[in-house]
N, CA, C, O and the ligand as a Tripos MOL2 file, in Angstrom:
@<TRIPOS>MOLECULE
protein
  277   275    70     0     0
PROTEIN
NO_CHARGES

@<TRIPOS>ATOM
      1 N          -0.6030   -8.7060   14.1800 N.3       1 MET1
      2 CA         -1.1840   -9.3640   13.0350 C.3       1 MET1
      3 C          -1.8640   -8.3400   11.8760 C.2       1 MET1
      4 O          -2.6740   -7.4450   12.1180 O.2       1 MET1
      5 N          -1.3590   -8.6800   10.6490 N.am      2 PRO2
      6 CA         -1.7840   -7.7740    9.6420 C.3       2 PRO2
      7 C          -3.3450   -7.9150    9.2480 C.2       2 PRO2
      8 O          -3.9610   -8.9720    9.3860 O.2       2 PRO2
      9 N          -3.8520   -6.8500    8.7940 N.am      3 ARG3
     10 CA         -5.2940   -6.7660    8.5320 C.3       3 ARG3
     11 C          -5.5810   -6.7460    6.9780 C.2       3 ARG3
     12 O          -4.9840   -5.9550    6.2480 O.2       3 ARG3
     13 N          -6.3520   -7.4850    6.5820 N.am      4 TYR4
     14 CA         -6.6610   -7.4120    5.1530 C.3       4 TYR4
     15 C          -8.1060   -7.0690    4.8550 C.2       4 TYR4
     16 O          -9.0220   -7.5130    5.5460 O.2       4 TYR4
     17 N          -8.3070   -6.2320    3.7630 N.am      5 GLU5
     18 CA         -9.6500   -5.7740    3.5240 C.3       5 GLU5
     19 C         -10.1030   -6.4800    2.1490 C.2       5 GLU5
     20 O          -9.4570   -6.5340    1.1020 O.2       5 GLU5
     21 N         -11.2600   -6.9570    2.3930 N.am      6 TYR6
     22 CA        -11.9200   -7.8130    1.2890 C.3       6 TYR6
     23 C         -13.1860   -7.1540    0.7660 C.2       6 TYR6
     24 O         -13.8860   -6.5010    1.5400 O.2       6 TYR6
     25 N         -13.4600   -7.2750   -0.3140 N.am      7 GLN7
     26 CA        -14.8620   -6.9140   -0.9320 C.3       7 GLN7
     27 C         -15.5040   -8.0630   -1.6640 C.2       7 GLN7
     28 O         -14.8430   -8.7610   -2.4330 O.2       7 GLN7
     29 N         -16.6860   -8.2530   -1.4520 N.am      8 CYS8
     30 CA        -17.4300   -9.2860   -2.1250 C.3       8 CYS8
     31 C         -17.8760   -8.8430   -3.5310 C.2       8 CYS8
     32 O         -18.3750   -7.7290   -3.6930 O.2       8 CYS8
     33 N         -17.7000   -9.7110   -4.5530 N.am      9 THR9
     34 CA        -17.9250   -9.4170   -5.9890 C.3       9 THR9
     35 C         -19.5550   -9.6070   -6.0810 C.2       9 THR9
     36 O         -20.1880   -9.0850   -6.9990 O.2       9 THR9
     37 N         -20.0730  -10.2580   -5.2380 N.am     10 GLU10
     38 CA        -21.4470  -10.5790   -5.4170 C.3      10 GLU10
     39 C         -22.4430   -9.3670   -4.8540 C.2      10 GLU10
     40 O         -23.2450   -8.7260   -5.5330 O.2      10 GLU10
     41 N         -22.2100   -9.2470   -3.6170 N.am     11 CYS11
     42 CA        -23.0650   -8.2230   -2.8970 C.3      11 CYS11
     43 C         -22.3780   -6.9310   -2.6620 C.2      11 CYS11
     44 O         -23.0490   -5.9120   -2.4990 O.2      11 CYS11
     45 N         -21.0860   -6.9080   -2.6340 N.am     12 GLY12
     46 CA        -20.3890   -5.5950   -2.5020 C.3      12 GLY12
     47 C         -20.0430   -5.3740   -1.1040 C.2      12 GLY12
     48 O         -19.5570   -4.2720   -0.8500 O.2      12 GLY12
     49 N         -20.1840   -6.1360   -0.2200 N.am     13 VAL13
     50 CA        -19.9790   -5.8920    1.2420 C.3      13 VAL13
     51 C         -18.4860   -5.8800    1.4170 C.2      13 VAL13
     52 O         -17.7600   -6.6870    0.8370 O.2      13 VAL13
     53 N         -18.0600   -4.9830    2.1980 N.am     14 ARG14
     54 CA        -16.5800   -4.8920    2.5040 C.3      14 ARG14
     55 C         -16.4100   -5.2530    4.0240 C.2      14 ARG14
     56 O         -17.1880   -4.9530    4.9300 O.2      14 ARG14
     57 N         -15.1950   -5.9830    4.1210 N.am     15 PHE15
     58 CA        -14.9010   -6.4260    5.4830 C.3      15 PHE15
     59 C         -13.4620   -6.6510    5.6650 C.2      15 PHE15
     60 O         -12.7130   -6.9690    4.7410 O.2      15 PHE15
     61 N         -13.0600   -6.4570    7.0040 N.am     16 GLU16
     62 CA        -11.6490   -6.6740    7.1930 C.3      16 GLU16
     63 C         -11.4540   -8.0370    7.9950 C.2      16 GLU16
     64 O         -12.3000   -8.4490    8.7880 O.2      16 GLU16
     65 N         -10.2940   -8.6800    7.7240 N.am     17 ARG17
     66 CA         -9.8950   -9.8230    8.5460 C.3      17 ARG17
     67 C          -8.5150   -9.6750    8.9370 C.2      17 ARG17
     68 O          -7.6530   -9.2050    8.1940 O.2      17 ARG17
     69 N          -8.3040  -10.1100   10.1910 N.am     18 GLN18
     70 CA         -7.0050  -10.1380   10.6530 C.3      18 GLN18
     71 C          -6.4890  -11.6070   10.3890 C.2      18 GLN18
     72 O          -7.1420  -12.5930   10.7280 O.2      18 GLN18
     73 N          -5.2740  -11.6740    9.7620 N.am     19 GLN19
     74 CA         -4.8360  -12.9460    9.3130 C.3      19 GLN19
     75 C          -3.3130  -12.9660    9.5530 C.2      19 GLN19
     76 O          -2.6070  -11.9590    9.5000 O.2      19 GLN19
     77 N          -2.8900  -14.1760    9.8150 N.am     20 HIS20
     78 CA         -1.3160  -14.2840    9.8240 C.3      20 HIS20
     79 C          -0.9200  -14.2540    8.3150 C.2      20 HIS20
     80 O          -1.6860  -14.2610    7.3510 O.2      20 HIS20
     81 N           0.5040  -14.2180    8.3210 N.am     21 PHE21
     82 CA          1.0560  -14.1450    6.9060 C.3      21 PHE21
     83 C           0.8250  -15.3900    6.0910 C.2      21 PHE21
     84 O           0.7020  -15.4030    4.8660 O.2      21 PHE21
     85 N           0.7770  -16.4250    6.8820 N.am     22 GLY22
     86 CA          0.6650  -17.7140    6.3120 C.3      22 GLY22
     87 C          -0.7060  -18.1250    6.0400 C.2      22 GLY22
     88 O          -0.9030  -19.0740    5.2810 O.2      22 GLY22
     89 N          -1.6460  -17.5190    6.5730 N.am     23 ASP23
     90 CA         -3.0480  -17.8340    6.4860 C.3      23 ASP23
     91 C          -3.5500  -17.7470    4.9620 C.2      23 ASP23
     92 O          -3.1020  -16.8840    4.2060 O.2      23 ASP23
     93 N          -4.4280  -18.6150    4.5890 N.am     24 ALA24
     94 CA         -5.0530  -18.7010    3.3950 C.3      24 ALA24
     95 C          -6.0280  -17.6250    3.2250 C.2      24 ALA24
     96 O          -6.7910  -17.3840    4.1600 O.2      24 ALA24
     97 N          -6.0940  -16.9320    2.1120 N.am     25 PRO25
     98 CA         -6.9300  -15.6610    2.0290 C.3      25 PRO25
     99 C          -8.4710  -16.0910    1.9950 C.2      25 PRO25
    100 O          -8.8660  -17.2170    1.6920 O.2      25 PRO25
    101 N          -9.2030  -15.1020    2.3250 N.am     26 ILE26
    102 CA        -10.6380  -15.3950    2.4470 C.3      26 ILE26
    103 C         -11.2120  -15.4820    1.0290 C.2      26 ILE26
    104 O         -10.9530  -14.5780    0.2350 O.2      26 ILE26
    105 N         -11.9810  -16.5280    0.6650 N.am     27 THR27
    106 CA        -12.4930  -16.5880   -0.6760 C.3      27 THR27
    107 C         -14.1080  -16.4550   -0.7060 C.2      27 THR27
    108 O         -14.7220  -16.0890   -1.7080 O.2      27 THR27
    109 N         -14.6830  -16.7840    0.4660 N.am     28 ALA28
    110 CA        -16.0780  -16.7780    0.4760 C.3      28 ALA28
    111 C         -16.6190  -15.4490    1.3410 C.2      28 ALA28
    112 O         -16.0710  -15.0840    2.3810 O.2      28 ALA28
    113 N         -17.7290  -14.8120    0.7740 N.am     29 CYS29
    114 CA        -18.1790  -13.6950    1.5110 C.3      29 CYS29
    115 C         -19.0170  -14.2000    2.6930 C.2      29 CYS29
    116 O         -19.8030  -15.1340    2.5320 O.2      29 CYS29
    117 N         -18.8630  -13.6040    3.8590 N.am     30 PRO30
    118 CA        -19.5390  -14.0340    5.0840 C.3      30 PRO30
    119 C         -21.1710  -13.6560    5.0350 C.2      30 PRO30
    120 O         -21.9200  -14.1640    5.8690 O.2      30 PRO30
    121 N         -21.6370  -12.8200    4.1060 N.am     31 GLU31
    122 CA        -22.9150  -12.4400    4.0960 C.3      31 GLU31
    123 C         -23.5940  -13.3600    3.0670 C.2      31 GLU31
    124 O         -24.6080  -13.9680    3.4110 O.2      31 GLU31
    125 N         -23.1020  -13.4980    1.8370 N.am     32 CYS32
    126 CA        -23.9130  -14.1100    0.7160 C.3      32 CYS32
    127 C         -23.0530  -15.4710    0.3480 C.2      32 CYS32
    128 O         -23.5450  -16.2430   -0.4740 O.2      32 CYS32
    129 N         -21.8920  -15.7460    0.8910 N.am     33 ASN33
    130 CA        -21.0510  -16.7620    0.5100 C.3      33 ASN33
    131 C         -20.5120  -16.7860   -0.9520 C.2      33 ASN33
    132 O         -20.0760  -17.7650   -1.5570 O.2      33 ASN33
    133 N         -20.6410  -15.4020   -1.4260 N.am     34 GLY34
    134 CA        -20.1370  -15.2320   -2.8550 C.3      34 GLY34
    135 C         -18.5640  -15.1160   -2.9270 C.2      34 GLY34
    136 O         -17.8290  -15.2510   -1.9490 O.2      34 GLY34
    137 N         -18.1920  -14.8800   -4.0660 N.am     35 GLU35
    138 CA        -16.7330  -14.6130   -4.2390 C.3      35 GLU35
    139 C         -16.1490  -13.4200   -3.8600 C.2      35 GLU35
    140 O         -16.5780  -12.4000   -4.3990 O.2      35 GLU35
    141 N         -15.2180  -13.3250   -3.0070 N.am     36 VAL36
    142 CA        -14.4870  -11.9980   -2.4940 C.3      36 VAL36
    143 C         -13.1300  -11.8550   -3.0040 C.2      36 VAL36
    144 O         -12.4400  -12.8350   -3.2830 O.2      36 VAL36
    145 N         -12.7380  -10.6600   -3.1280 N.am     37 ARG37
    146 CA        -11.4420  -10.3820   -3.5730 C.3      37 ARG37
    147 C         -10.6710   -9.5010   -2.5820 C.2      37 ARG37
    148 O         -11.3440   -8.7840   -1.8410 O.2      37 ARG37
    149 N          -9.3950   -9.4750   -2.4900 N.am     38 ARG38
    150 CA         -8.6970   -8.7210   -1.5120 C.3      38 ARG38
    151 C          -8.4750   -7.5480   -1.9700 C.2      38 ARG38
    152 O          -7.9220   -7.5050   -3.0680 O.2      38 ARG38
    153 N          -8.7780   -6.4260   -1.3890 N.am     39 LEU39
    154 CA         -8.6020   -4.9970   -1.9250 C.3      39 LEU39
    155 C          -7.2370   -4.5820   -1.7110 C.2      39 LEU39
    156 O          -6.5860   -4.2570   -2.7040 O.2      39 LEU39
    157 N          -6.7110   -4.5420   -0.5850 N.am     40 ILE40
    158 CA         -5.4490   -3.9940   -0.2860 C.3      40 ILE40
    159 C          -4.5650   -5.0090    0.4420 C.2      40 ILE40
    160 O          -5.0900   -6.0320    0.8810 O.2      40 ILE40
    161 N          -3.2070   -4.7810    0.6030 N.am     41 GLY41
    162 CA         -2.3860   -5.6760    1.3820 C.3      41 GLY41
    163 C          -2.4530   -5.3560    2.7910 C.2      41 GLY41
    164 O          -3.3430   -4.6200    3.2150 O.2      41 GLY41
    165 N          -1.6650   -5.8070    3.4650 N.am     42 PRO42
    166 CA         -1.6420   -5.7530    4.8860 C.3      42 PRO42
    167 C          -1.6590   -4.2650    5.4960 C.2      42 PRO42
    168 O          -0.7160   -3.5210    5.2250 O.2      42 PRO42
    169 N          -2.5650   -3.8770    6.2030 N.am     43 VAL43
    170 CA         -2.6220   -2.4820    6.5670 C.3      43 VAL43
    171 C          -1.6240   -2.1680    7.8020 C.2      43 VAL43
    172 O          -1.5640   -2.9550    8.7460 O.2      43 VAL43
    173 N          -0.9450   -1.1410    7.7680 N.am     44 GLY44
    174 CA         -0.1680   -0.8990    8.7780 C.3      44 GLY44
    175 C           1.2930   -1.2550    8.7080 C.2      44 GLY44
    176 O           2.0890   -1.0390    9.6220 O.2      44 GLY44
    177 N           1.5930   -1.8320    7.5280 N.am     45 VAL45
    178 CA          2.9050   -2.3830    7.4300 C.3      45 VAL45
    179 C           3.7530   -1.1070    6.9250 C.2      45 VAL45
    180 O           3.3510   -0.3550    6.0370 O.2      45 VAL45
    181 N           4.9530   -0.9650    7.5900 N.am     46 VAL46
    182 CA          5.9480    0.1340    7.2840 C.3      46 VAL46
    183 C           6.9080   -0.5010    6.3240 C.2      46 VAL46
    184 O           7.5470   -1.5190    6.5910 O.2      46 VAL46
    185 N           6.9800    0.2220    5.0800 N.am     47 PHE47
    186 CA          7.9360   -0.2940    4.1550 C.3      47 PHE47
    187 C           9.0880    0.5930    4.3380 C.2      47 PHE47
    188 O           9.0410    1.8110    4.1600 O.2      47 PHE47
    189 N          10.1910   -0.1090    4.7240 N.am     48 LYS48
    190 CA         11.5380    0.5300    5.0280 C.3      48 LYS48
    191 C          12.1700    0.9660    3.7950 C.2      48 LYS48
    192 O          12.1390    0.2500    2.7940 O.2      48 LYS48
    193 N          12.7520    2.1210    3.8080 N.am     49 GLY49
    194 CA         13.4840    2.5490    2.5710 C.3      49 GLY49
    195 C          12.8060    3.5850    1.7130 C.2      49 GLY49
    196 O          13.4150    4.5260    1.2030 O.2      49 GLY49
    197 N          11.5260    3.3660    1.5790 N.am     50 SER50
    198 CA         10.7410    4.4140    0.7690 C.3      50 SER50
    199 C           9.9620    5.3590    1.6800 C.2      50 SER50
    200 O           9.5020    5.0580    2.7810 O.2      50 SER50
    201 N           9.8780    6.5200    1.0850 N.am     51 GLY51
    202 CA          9.0510    7.5050    1.9070 C.3      51 GLY51
    203 C          10.1300    8.3660    2.5690 C.2      51 GLY51
    204 O           9.7480    9.3970    3.1230 O.2      51 GLY51
    205 N          11.3270    8.0890    2.5750 N.am     52 PHE52
    206 CA         12.3560    8.9080    3.2210 C.3      52 PHE52
    207 C          13.4020    9.3010    2.2120 C.2      52 PHE52
    208 O          14.5600    8.8850    2.2450 O.2      52 PHE52
    209 N          12.9170   10.1310    1.3120 N.am     53 TYR53
    210 CA         13.7420   10.4570    0.1350 C.3      53 TYR53
    211 C          14.2910   11.8920    0.3060 C.2      53 TYR53
    212 O          13.5180   12.8440    0.4130 O.2      53 TYR53
    213 N          15.5850   12.0310    0.3290 N.am     54 ALA54
    214 CA         16.1210   13.3810    0.3750 C.3      54 ALA54
    215 C          16.3660   13.9010   -1.1110 C.2      54 ALA54
    216 O          17.0220   13.2480   -1.9220 O.2      54 ALA54
    217 N          15.8400   15.0140   -1.3700 N.am     55 THR55
    218 CA         16.1660   15.4240   -2.7130 C.3      55 THR55
    219 C          17.4560   16.0880   -2.7560 C.2      55 THR55
    220 O          17.6310   17.1550   -2.1680 O.2      55 THR55
    221 N          18.2800   15.5670   -3.3570 N.am     56 ASP56
    222 CA         19.7780   15.9550   -3.4980 C.3      56 ASP56
    223 C          20.1290   16.5080   -4.7620 C.2      56 ASP56
    224 O          21.3150   16.5250   -5.0900 O.2      56 ASP56
    225 N          19.1730   17.0000   -5.5740 N.am     57 SER57
    226 CA         19.4940   17.3720   -6.9360 C.3      57 SER57
    227 C          19.6510   18.7980   -7.1390 C.2      57 SER57
    228 O          19.5780   19.2640   -8.2760 O.2      57 SER57
    229 N          19.8770   19.5820   -6.0460 N.am     58 ARG58
    230 CA         20.0720   20.9140   -6.0970 C.3      58 ARG58
    231 C          21.5110   21.3030   -5.6830 C.2      58 ARG58
    232 O          21.7160   22.4110   -5.1860 O.2      58 ARG58
    233 N          22.4940   20.4280   -5.8760 N.am     59 LYS59
    234 CA         23.7360   20.6130   -5.4880 C.3      59 LYS59
    235 C          24.5790   21.4800   -6.4930 C.2      59 LYS59
    236 O          25.5570   22.1650   -6.1900 O.2      59 LYS59
    237 N          24.0710   21.3420   -7.6470 N.am     60 LYS60
    238 CA         24.7250   21.9130   -8.8560 C.3      60 LYS60
    239 C          24.8800   23.5170   -8.6750 C.2      60 LYS60
    240 O          23.8920   24.2480   -8.6140 O.2      60 LYS60
    241 N          26.0350   23.9350   -8.6070 N.am     61 THR61
    242 CA         26.1750   25.3450   -8.4320 C.3      61 THR61
    243 C          26.0740   26.1300   -9.7000 C.2      61 THR61
    244 O          26.6230   25.6770  -10.7040 O.2      61 THR61
    245 N          25.4880   27.1530   -9.7450 N.am     62 ASP62
    246 CA         25.2590   27.8260  -10.9390 C.3      62 ASP62
    247 C          26.5330   28.6950  -11.3450 C.2      62 ASP62
    248 O          26.7380   29.7820  -10.8040 O.2      62 ASP62
    249 N          27.2530   28.2490  -12.1730 N.am     63 GLU63
    250 CA         28.5690   28.8750  -12.4330 C.3      63 GLU63
    251 C          28.4470   29.9810  -13.4560 C.2      63 GLU63
    252 O          29.2890   30.8670  -13.6010 O.2      63 GLU63
    253 N          27.2080   29.8480  -14.2320 N.am     64 LYS64
    254 CA         27.1540   30.7620  -15.3480 C.3      64 LYS64
    255 C          26.8620   32.1970  -14.8640 C.2      64 LYS64
    256 O          27.0210   33.1540  -15.6210 O.2      64 LYS64
    257 N          26.3880   32.3520  -13.4570 N.am     65 THR65
    258 CA         26.1410   33.6260  -12.9930 C.3      65 THR65
    259 C          27.2370   34.4180  -12.5420 C.2      65 THR65
    260 O          27.1410   35.6370  -12.4030 O.2      65 THR65
    261 N          28.3820   33.7020  -12.2850 N.am     66 ALA66
    262 CA         29.6300   34.2430  -11.9470 C.3      66 ALA66
    263 C          30.3550   34.9440  -13.3560 C.2      66 ALA66
    264 O          31.4400   34.5310  -13.7630 O.2      66 ALA66
    265 N          29.7940   35.7780  -13.8650 N.am     67 SER67
    266 CA         30.3400   36.3260  -14.9810 C.3      67 SER67
    267 C          31.3350   37.5310  -14.7240 C.2      67 SER67
    268 O          31.1060   38.4750  -13.9670 O.2      67 SER67
    269 N          32.3890   37.3550  -15.4210 N.am     68 LYS68
    270 CA         33.3420   38.5830  -15.1950 C.3      68 LYS68
    271 C          33.3430   39.4570  -16.3250 C.2      68 LYS68
    272 O          32.9450   39.1040  -17.4350 O.2      68 LYS68
    273 N          33.8080   40.6460  -16.0440 N.am     69 ASP69
    274 CA         33.8540   41.6170  -17.1110 C.3      69 ASP69
    275 C          35.2830   41.8160  -17.7430 C.2      69 ASP69
    276 O          35.4460   42.6200  -18.6620 O.2      69 ASP69
    277 ZN        -21.5300  -11.1460   -0.4730 Zn       70 ZN70
@<TRIPOS>BOND
     1     1     2 1
     2     2     3 1
     3     3     4 2
     4     3     5 am
     5     5     6 1
     6     6     7 1
     7     7     8 2
     8     7     9 am
     9     9    10 1
    10    10    11 1
    11    11    12 2
    12    11    13 am
    13    13    14 1
    14    14    15 1
    15    15    16 2
    16    15    17 am
    17    17    18 1
    18    18    19 1
    19    19    20 2
    20    19    21 am
    21    21    22 1
    22    22    23 1
    23    23    24 2
    24    23    25 am
    25    25    26 1
    26    26    27 1
    27    27    28 2
    28    27    29 am
    29    29    30 1
    30    30    31 1
    31    31    32 2
    32    31    33 am
    33    33    34 1
    34    34    35 1
    35    35    36 2
    36    35    37 am
    37    37    38 1
    38    38    39 1
    39    39    40 2
    40    39    41 am
    41    41    42 1
    42    42    43 1
    43    43    44 2
    44    43    45 am
    45    45    46 1
    46    46    47 1
    47    47    48 2
    48    47    49 am
    49    49    50 1
    50    50    51 1
    51    51    52 2
    52    51    53 am
    53    53    54 1
    54    54    55 1
    55    55    56 2
    56    55    57 am
    57    57    58 1
    58    58    59 1
    59    59    60 2
    60    59    61 am
    61    61    62 1
    62    62    63 1
    63    63    64 2
    64    63    65 am
    65    65    66 1
    66    66    67 1
    67    67    68 2
    68    67    69 am
    69    69    70 1
    70    70    71 1
    71    71    72 2
    72    71    73 am
    73    73    74 1
    74    74    75 1
    75    75    76 2
    76    75    77 am
    77    77    78 1
    78    78    79 1
    79    79    80 2
    80    79    81 am
    81    81    82 1
    82    82    83 1
    83    83    84 2
    84    83    85 am
    85    85    86 1
    86    86    87 1
    87    87    88 2
    88    87    89 am
    89    89    90 1
    90    90    91 1
    91    91    92 2
    92    91    93 am
    93    93    94 1
    94    94    95 1
    95    95    96 2
    96    95    97 am
    97    97    98 1
    98    98    99 1
    99    99   100 2
   100    99   101 am
   101   101   102 1
   102   102   103 1
   103   103   104 2
   104   103   105 am
   105   105   106 1
   106   106   107 1
   107   107   108 2
   108   107   109 am
   109   109   110 1
   110   110   111 1
   111   111   112 2
   112   111   113 am
   113   113   114 1
   114   114   115 1
   115   115   116 2
   116   115   117 am
   117   117   118 1
   118   118   119 1
   119   119   120 2
   120   119   121 am
   121   121   122 1
   122   122   123 1
   123   123   124 2
   124   123   125 am
   125   125   126 1
   126   126   127 1
   127   127   128 2
   128   127   129 am
   129   129   130 1
   130   130   131 1
   131   131   132 2
   132   131   133 am
   133   133   134 1
   134   134   135 1
   135   135   136 2
   136   135   137 am
   137   137   138 1
   138   138   139 1
   139   139   140 2
   140   139   141 am
   141   141   142 1
   142   142   143 1
   143   143   144 2
   144   143   145 am
   145   145   146 1
   146   146   147 1
   147   147   148 2
   148   147   149 am
   149   149   150 1
   150   150   151 1
   151   151   152 2
   152   151   153 am
   153   153   154 1
   154   154   155 1
   155   155   156 2
   156   155   157 am
   157   157   158 1
   158   158   159 1
   159   159   160 2
   160   159   161 am
   161   161   162 1
   162   162   163 1
   163   163   164 2
   164   163   165 am
   165   165   166 1
   166   166   167 1
   167   167   168 2
   168   167   169 am
   169   169   170 1
   170   170   171 1
   171   171   172 2
   172   171   173 am
   173   173   174 1
   174   174   175 1
   175   175   176 2
   176   175   177 am
   177   177   178 1
   178   178   179 1
   179   179   180 2
   180   179   181 am
   181   181   182 1
   182   182   183 1
   183   183   184 2
   184   183   185 am
   185   185   186 1
   186   186   187 1
   187   187   188 2
   188   187   189 am
   189   189   190 1
   190   190   191 1
   191   191   192 2
   192   191   193 am
   193   193   194 1
   194   194   195 1
   195   195   196 2
   196   195   197 am
   197   197   198 1
   198   198   199 1
   199   199   200 2
   200   199   201 am
   201   201   202 1
   202   202   203 1
   203   203   204 2
   204   203   205 am
   205   205   206 1
   206   206   207 1
   207   207   208 2
   208   207   209 am
   209   209   210 1
   210   210   211 1
   211   211   212 2
   212   211   213 am
   213   213   214 1
   214   214   215 1
   215   215   216 2
   216   215   217 am
   217   217   218 1
   218   218   219 1
   219   219   220 2
   220   219   221 am
   221   221   222 1
   222   222   223 1
   223   223   224 2
   224   223   225 am
   225   225   226 1
   226   226   227 1
   227   227   228 2
   228   227   229 am
   229   229   230 1
   230   230   231 1
   231   231   232 2
   232   231   233 am
   233   233   234 1
   234   234   235 1
   235   235   236 2
   236   235   237 am
   237   237   238 1
   238   238   239 1
   239   239   240 2
   240   239   241 am
   241   241   242 1
   242   242   243 1
   243   243   244 2
   244   243   245 am
   245   245   246 1
   246   246   247 1
   247   247   248 2
   248   247   249 am
   249   249   250 1
   250   250   251 1
   251   251   252 2
   252   251   253 am
   253   253   254 1
   254   254   255 1
   255   255   256 2
   256   255   257 am
   257   257   258 1
   258   258   259 1
   259   259   260 2
   260   259   261 am
   261   261   262 1
   262   262   263 1
   263   263   264 2
   264   263   265 am
   265   265   266 1
   266   266   267 1
   267   267   268 2
   268   267   269 am
   269   269   270 1
   270   270   271 1
   271   271   272 2
   272   271   273 am
   273   273   274 1
   274   274   275 1
   275   275   276 2
@<TRIPOS>SUBSTRUCTURE
     1 MET1         2 RESIDUE 1 A MET
     2 PRO2         6 RESIDUE 1 A PRO
     3 ARG3        10 RESIDUE 1 A ARG
     4 TYR4        14 RESIDUE 1 A TYR
     5 GLU5        18 RESIDUE 1 A GLU
     6 TYR6        22 RESIDUE 1 A TYR
     7 GLN7        26 RESIDUE 1 A GLN
     8 CYS8        30 RESIDUE 1 A CYS
     9 THR9        34 RESIDUE 1 A THR
    10 GLU10       38 RESIDUE 1 A GLU
    11 CYS11       42 RESIDUE 1 A CYS
    12 GLY12       46 RESIDUE 1 A GLY
    13 VAL13       50 RESIDUE 1 A VAL
    14 ARG14       54 RESIDUE 1 A ARG
    15 PHE15       58 RESIDUE 1 A PHE
    16 GLU16       62 RESIDUE 1 A GLU
    17 ARG17       66 RESIDUE 1 A ARG
    18 GLN18       70 RESIDUE 1 A GLN
    19 GLN19       74 RESIDUE 1 A GLN
    20 HIS20       78 RESIDUE 1 A HIS
    21 PHE21       82 RESIDUE 1 A PHE
    22 GLY22       86 RESIDUE 1 A GLY
    23 ASP23       90 RESIDUE 1 A ASP
    24 ALA24       94 RESIDUE 1 A ALA
    25 PRO25       98 RESIDUE 1 A PRO
    26 ILE26      102 RESIDUE 1 A ILE
    27 THR27      106 RESIDUE 1 A THR
    28 ALA28      110 RESIDUE 1 A ALA
    29 CYS29      114 RESIDUE 1 A CYS
    30 PRO30      118 RESIDUE 1 A PRO
    31 GLU31      122 RESIDUE 1 A GLU
    32 CYS32      126 RESIDUE 1 A CYS
    33 ASN33      130 RESIDUE 1 A ASN
    34 GLY34      134 RESIDUE 1 A GLY
    35 GLU35      138 RESIDUE 1 A GLU
    36 VAL36      142 RESIDUE 1 A VAL
    37 ARG37      146 RESIDUE 1 A ARG
    38 ARG38      150 RESIDUE 1 A ARG
    39 LEU39      154 RESIDUE 1 A LEU
    40 ILE40      158 RESIDUE 1 A ILE
    41 GLY41      162 RESIDUE 1 A GLY
    42 PRO42      166 RESIDUE 1 A PRO
    43 VAL43      170 RESIDUE 1 A VAL
    44 GLY44      174 RESIDUE 1 A GLY
    45 VAL45      178 RESIDUE 1 A VAL
    46 VAL46      182 RESIDUE 1 A VAL
    47 PHE47      186 RESIDUE 1 A PHE
    48 LYS48      190 RESIDUE 1 A LYS
    49 GLY49      194 RESIDUE 1 A GLY
    50 SER50      198 RESIDUE 1 A SER
    51 GLY51      202 RESIDUE 1 A GLY
    52 PHE52      206 RESIDUE 1 A PHE
    53 TYR53      210 RESIDUE 1 A TYR
    54 ALA54      214 RESIDUE 1 A ALA
    55 THR55      218 RESIDUE 1 A THR
    56 ASP56      222 RESIDUE 1 A ASP
    57 SER57      226 RESIDUE 1 A SER
    58 ARG58      230 RESIDUE 1 A ARG
    59 LYS59      234 RESIDUE 1 A LYS
    60 LYS60      238 RESIDUE 1 A LYS
    61 THR61      242 RESIDUE 1 A THR
    62 ASP62      246 RESIDUE 1 A ASP
    63 GLU63      250 RESIDUE 1 A GLU
    64 LYS64      254 RESIDUE 1 A LYS
    65 THR65      258 RESIDUE 1 A THR
    66 ALA66      262 RESIDUE 1 A ALA
    67 SER67      266 RESIDUE 1 A SER
    68 LYS68      270 RESIDUE 1 A LYS
    69 ASP69      274 RESIDUE 1 A ASP
    70 ZN70       277 GROUP 0 **** ****
């Protein structure tokens, strides 16, 4: 289950909630019942495809150094 982090805009308290993907986001602060906003997306989700980048830009051979007399 993904975890979401919220922060209250009224009292500033931060808390985490485990929610299903289809669950409605928390809108009320558990402390003061004020308005909360979600800070970050689901924690611990692995984004496939990114972060595994091979730098392949150094394949260009330097032909200028092969100078003949
Ligand atoms: Zn609050």
